[in-house]
C-alpha positions, 0 to 999 in steps of 0.5 A: 500500500505504498501509494499516496491517496490523492483526495481531490473533489468528493461527492454525493451524499445519500441522505444528508437531510432528514426525510420530509414527512409530507412525502410519506403520504404516498403509502408505498415502500419508498427508497430515499435517495439523493435528496430529502423529498425525492422518491428513488431516481429509478421511479421505484414505485413503478419499476423492478428495483432491489435494495441491498442495505448495510445490515444485509451486506454485513450478514452476507460476509461477501468479499467482493462487490461482484459477489454481492451483486451475484447473490442479490438479484437476477443479474448476469455477472460474467467473470474472467478473473475470480474474486471480482478481479475482472467482471462484467455486469449485464441486465436482461440479456443486454451487454456489459456496455448497456449497464450504467454504474453509479457511485453516489449518483455519479455516472462512473461508467468508463468511456473506454470500455464497460470492462472497466465499469467495476473498477470501483475503489471502495471497500464494502464496509463503506457501502450503506446500500446498493440500488439495483434497477432492472430495466432502462433508466435513460430518461433520468440517468442518461446514456448507458442506462440501457438495460439496467443500472446499479447505484452504490451509496456510500457514507459513514454509519451513525456510530463511531466504530472500527472494523478489521476483516481478513480472509485467506484461502487456497491458491495463496489467496489473502484479502484484508481490510480496515475501516473506521467511522468517526466524527460528531453530529455535524461532521462524520467521516469514513475512511478505509483501506484494503489489500488482496492477492492470490497466486491464481487457480491456474496458469496466469490467473494471479492478481494483486489489488489495493483500495483506499477510500474516504467519505465525509458528510458536513451538516451546516445551516447553509446546506449539507455537503458530501465529499468523497475520494477513492483510489484503486491499483490492481494487476492481474494475469489475464489468461485468455481474457480477450482472446484464447489465441494468446493466453499469456495476457496481463492487465494493470489498472489504476482508478481515481474517483472524486466527487462533491455534492451540495444539497439544500431544502427549502420547505418542499423544494430542494436543490442539489449540485454536484461535481465529479472527476474520474481517471482510469489508467489501463495497461494491457499486455498481449504477451506478459513475457517472451513477446514475439518479434512482430509484437509492437508493444503494450497498449496504454490508455488513460481516460479522464471524465469530469462533469457538473450536475444540478437539479431542483425538485418541488413536492406538493400535495398531488405530485412532484416536479423535477428539472435538471441538467448535466454537462460532462466531458470524456477524454482519452489518450491511447496508444491504440484508440482514437485519432492520431495526435499531432504531438505524441504524449509520453506515458508517465513512468514508461518508455512508451507514448500515447499517439492517439486520442479523442474527446467528446462533450455531453449535455443532458437536460431532463424534466420529470413529473409525478402525480400522486392520486388516491390509489395510483401514481403516474409519472413521465419524463423527457431527456434531451441529450447533446453529444458532440460526436453524435449530436442530439438524442431524445429519450422519454418514458412513462410509468403507472403504479396502481395499489390493489390493496394495502399490500400489493400493487400493479405497475407498468411502464414504457421507456426509450433508452440509448447508448453511445459507442465506447472508444473501444467500439469505435477504434480498437485494432488488434489481430483478433478485434477491429473497431468501427469509427462509423458506429452510431448510437444504439436505441431501445424501447422497453415495455414492462408490467408487473406486480409487487406484494409485501407482507410482514414475513414475505415479499414478491415481485413479478415482471415481464418485459419486451425490449425492441432494440435498433442499431444494436452495437456488437462484435461480430464475424462470419464463421470464416473470419479471423477477426471480430469487428463492430457493427450496428445490428438492424434490430435485436428484440428481447423478451423476458420474465423475472420473479423475486421472492423473499421470506423471513420464516422466523415470522412464521416458525420460531428460530427459522431462517430466511429464503431469497429466490430469484428466477429470470427467463430471457429470449432474444431474436435478431434480424436474419440479415445480421451476421451469425457469430455474435461475441456478446449480443446472443450469449445472454443468460436464458435461464438464471435461477438463484436460491439463498438460505440463511439459518441461525443455530444456537444464537452463535452459529449461522449457515448460509447456503447459495445455489445457482443454476444458469443456462446461457444461450448462444454458441462459441468456438472451442479454441482447443478443438475448433468445434462449435459448442453450446454453453452447457447448463451449470449448477453451482453451490456455495456454503459459508458457516459463521461463528459469532464469538461475541458481538464484536468478532465473527469467524467463518469458513467459506467453500465456493463451488462446492461440487467443483463444477467446470464452467465458463462465463466467457467463451474459452475462459475457464472459471475456478473450481472448488475454493476453500477459505476462512476469515474473521471480522472484528467490529467494535465501537470507538 
């Protein structure tokens, strides 16, 4: 942990001000986000939204963000590296580039590639909740919220405390983190650091990583402020990650995130403003060692993203109005991506040069209106987006929620979403992948409907959706081609159903535990003229079933069991045999046994992939088999 942390601008605060009681007139399960009077920015009343709270995270004893997401919702987490080293997040048959990732209401998605979207320099102890949107959200959140979004809310807890966690296991795995929360009623601060390493479960799958994170809330008479900053440094063997032809790949990334948010309430009106900055450095080595004579050198990329966002929200007896705007600039310096630079720029600390680059400016103006009726909630919104590379783009949406009784409600929505190409989509060039600078944005219209029911001991969410996509971006090739290249598909239409069930059996049977169940079915069809071999668009999860059981014994012993079945659509070419294969169905099971010696100390043993299943999330990238580890969590008040 030799790197100094540069705490620049920080940002959002999830709940700096107390909720206005007037908003609670809506007798529904609202989720407070970003402002004292704003129902969740995901139109939570009329959408499929999941929330993982801090208390659930602590019970879960997860060791990575990707593990939390996998166990919390019907999401397709496609891992190349284990333990969250490199993972892509996909919703409803969409690609990893079609998912928006936010941290404290900041869009932190990477303009180079969605493969970097989960390069988030946080420690799990920093997370107060994670909001998971199934479906589009572009009308409020902007481009990228095409098929789904996650929003990670961090911040200090209400009490002063110190936490220390350590986890060790096979293949030289070691993960350790320390965090502290301290302060007064007017200033509260959270700070944390973590380190992880492993020798890898097979050749060239080793990794190391460091995270540093800081978040402070300031409560003042002139308004409330939230400041955060984080830094991540990691390197990992990338065995066959992006092509099986060259298994000795390596990648190293460094990410800096900072933000600042101000919020002030005037009765039923609130205003908020925020500024943010994100920097990501990526070094990709096609040959980690012993490169051939024709190899021209490693790829280097640096992206800089910074922006300002402001909005005003007005709540009144029968509804809520919100308007806002965001300006954002995205820049890249690269040895491979972009237009040729007039003057090369040296890569800091390396005998290499950035010879290409690019930038684009974005302006979003949005407005939404919500009406609260006796048994129904109606909402609609518009966004006008200007992108200097693609000019003007409109997106819109409308939702309705109708209460059937005090415990259940029906909802329906229609939303238009879009995504602009990443710099990788546009410019990447290698022996096996070639970008397309003439790509256009992709669009989709999604219609969905469903039912939510909540009782004291259980809750159920059901939904069905249909997404009609046009100009969909994908990496494709004809069977006889050597290289994949990007195009805009004419159309890609996706249909699906989702079921989520949560039950606290202790409300029914004494000493019983809890059950979480989720299942999704997805089917996609592309037009007949599209190229047959698709790298991403057609290898979605057709069936995705998860079952999690939590049971406590003797007050001090807790058993967590997780079962996961997945059946992926599509085909891939087996590199070893050159044969075309379908993805087989996979059954996975994990178990964790936790012993709480006191309220301060937990000891646990963890076995992932109990049955040692052989499977892959990405073609030709085999995942780890059974992995045994043990750890401890120490937490005490200061």
